[in-house]
Phi, psi and omega in degrees: 000154172271153176295137179309140192270164164052226181257034179287164179303320185293314180290326179293319173307306179308324185281338192234331196257126174261114190270149173287148172037054183229145171282102192304315182300310176298329180292336181292331175270309188282328184074180184266168166267122184270109186259121182234009181194167175205151181206122188042236181276008187250152164243169190223138177267181186294342183268002184081013178279137174267150177227139169288130179270084182289356172248012183053033187084253173245067176064028198233323186285073196287332177258026177068200192249016178213037184278104193284337173300323182283325175296319182286325178295322177296309183299318181294324184291316181303324181286323185283307184206096185288343178195144156198166181251180178244003178297154179055037176080005174284154177205173177233156183296313188295327177295320177295318180299320181294313181302318183295318180292316173304308183301326181286340178258352181306139182294334174228161179296133175239163185255312182217163180242133170244136187254142171221203194240349181200169174292325176299311178298319179299316180285326172302318180294324180296325176296324177288320179296323174297318177296312179302308180310308185287332170292327178292329179270010177059049177231067186299343179275336187276078186231356181283135177247133182259118174247184186238148172302133184073003174286158176228122189226006178125188190228001175287175190304308179282320177295320178295330174296315179296330178298134187252042178251122182313318185290341175280351180248327192300126177063003166262010180053044180237155006280160167286171183297153170076008175235125188218172186233143180243190190290145174279130187272048185256098178309312182302319185267325189243359176287140182286152177312124179081355183281126178285163175301318175304309183295323183296315179298322180289321176300321184290316173305318179296321178296320180302310180293321174295323177292321176298315184293317182295326176282331187102111178310330184287348183250356176262124185260325194202157173227132181241134182207144167279142175299317167237132184286118189274272187301345173281000176124015182061065189256124179270145177292143180286160181310125172088358191302299187293328175305310184288325175300309187292332174300320177296311181302315181297319181305321185254014176055057183242127179301138169262115175258120178260120175272095181257026179306316183266315194279338184291160179067043166102354187298324183269000184105350168232163179307323185234138166303332178302320181292323181294327185241007169077035183267142179233088192275161168269331177226136183233132174243133179222157178196218167049266182287353177303324175236028187048028180065010182293331173214154183286131173192140174223169181212143173244123174257139182230153180289167178294322173301323178292316180298314178301321181294323178292318178303317176296321184288316184299320176296321181295313184279327179108352177193151166271095193265065172211147179159173179228153184306322186256013175303131183058030179314130190295326179289315175299318180299319178296319183290321172304313180294323181292327172300304181309317179297319180295317177304319176291307183307313187263005181047060178301317184292325176294323181289324177298317185295327183286320190261343183300319179305320178296312176297324179286328174296315177303311186297312185292342180292348179263004182301333180268001177297144184301335183268351196266125179262306183228137169249126184214157177160175167201157181061221176257046176216140181190178178209156173233117182260126181275139180219156175284334182221113180292329184284323181259353186071011185300132180279169171279156177300130188295334180295336176294332178064050185292311178302315180298326184292314180298316183300323180293316180297324180293307179311311179296333179270002173095029177218132179262124173228179178231123175266119178250094196067228178258022170258123183267121182262149175236127182205063187286161176309147185295342183276001185301145181259175179298316179297318176302309177305314176303319177296320182298320180285327176300315178292326175295316181302322176296317175296326176291315173305318179294319180293319179298323178295318178302309182286334173296316177299333176269000189069024186254354177206155172260139178255121185294000000 
C-alpha cells in the first residue's frame, strides 16, 4: 500500500496517533481504517462503505452502534450531573442504582461493587484487593495469583501480568512478582492423543494442585479465569474443567476470580458465563457489555467475607486508599443502567439463546474446509482455527500471518473480524438477526476462499 496522501485523516493519524495493538512500522505506510459512523451491527468508513462488525468492536458493542436510548440516557445524565466522584464517602443516586442492579443479577450472592473504567483497571484493582484481603487476615505470605497461559485480563501492569500472552510481556518487563501461569485448557491444542475432554480436565486440575503444593498453599491467594478465553483464541473449557478446578481451590482456601469482561451480559447464552460453566466466584469482574461500550465503565463485585476483611483493614489504617477519579462516573453509570434495562425489556439473553444455534451451525459448517482445524464456540461467540495440517493440527509458520491475511480479505469484503494468531474470532453484537448472520458468514466464506487460493498459489495448501 502507498502512504496516505496529503492532509487526509489517515495521514494526520500517522503523524499524531499511537495505536493500540498495531505494528507501528507497518502503520506508517498502510495507515488506518477511518471509521466515522455506525448503524445497528454495521460501521461505516469515511468513504461511506459499510462493514458488518463481526467482533462487536472489541467484544463489547452488544447493542450495536445506534441505540438511541443509550444516547438519550447519556444526554440526560450530562445535564443532571456531568461528573462527581466517590472519594471520602461521596455518592450519586445513579451509581447506587447501578450497584443494586448489578448485585441483583450476580450469578452468586455478592456484597459490594467497586467501579472502574475498563476491564484492565478492574483486574488491576482485583490484584490489590486480593493482597489487601490477605493482609487483613494476617496472611502476608498468601499473595500469589495463578492465571492461565493464553488468558487475557488486560494491559495495565498487574492485569497484563495476569494476561498469559507472550507479546503482552515481551520488553514490558512483565509479569511482576507473585503472578504466575498454569495450563491453558485448550483440548484441541494440548490434549494428548486419545485423551477425552474429561480426562484432559482431570489432568489440568491435577497439574494445578501440584503447582499449588509446589508453591506452598499458604502462599497461593487466588486463581483467575475467563469462562471462555477471549483474546487467547475463544477457547472453551473442556468438560468438567471448572468443577474440578474449583474443588482444588476450595481445598486450599484459594479465591476464585471470574473475569466476565467478555462473557458477561448474555454473550454465552446466559446472563453470565459463570452460569454457563458452573463457576461460583468469590470475585467477579465485568466491563464491555456493561454499557454496550457506549461509555467506559467496569465493575468488580466482591463477596461478603472479602468485604468484611476490607472493612477491618481500612479501620486499622484509617482509609481504604484505592479508587479512581472516574470510578462510578454518573454519566457512564446512567448509560450502564439503561443498558441493563434494555437487556431485560428486550430479553436479549432469550434472543441469544434463540439465534445462537444458527451461528454455531454456521461456524461448524466450515469444519471440512482444507485450512480449518477446529470450529468452536457457544452462544454468540466462536472461532475458527486455521492450520497447515488438519491431521496433525500443525499450525502455519507465524511469519506467514495467515490469520491476519484472512482478516484483511474479510475487511476488504465488508466484514470486520479479529485474527488471534490463526484463530479467527466471531463476536457480533447481540442484536444480530438471522439474515445478518447469514450475510456475515457469506462474507467470511469469501475471505476464506481467497485465503485458500493465496496459500495454494504458494504451494502451502491444497484447495479441495
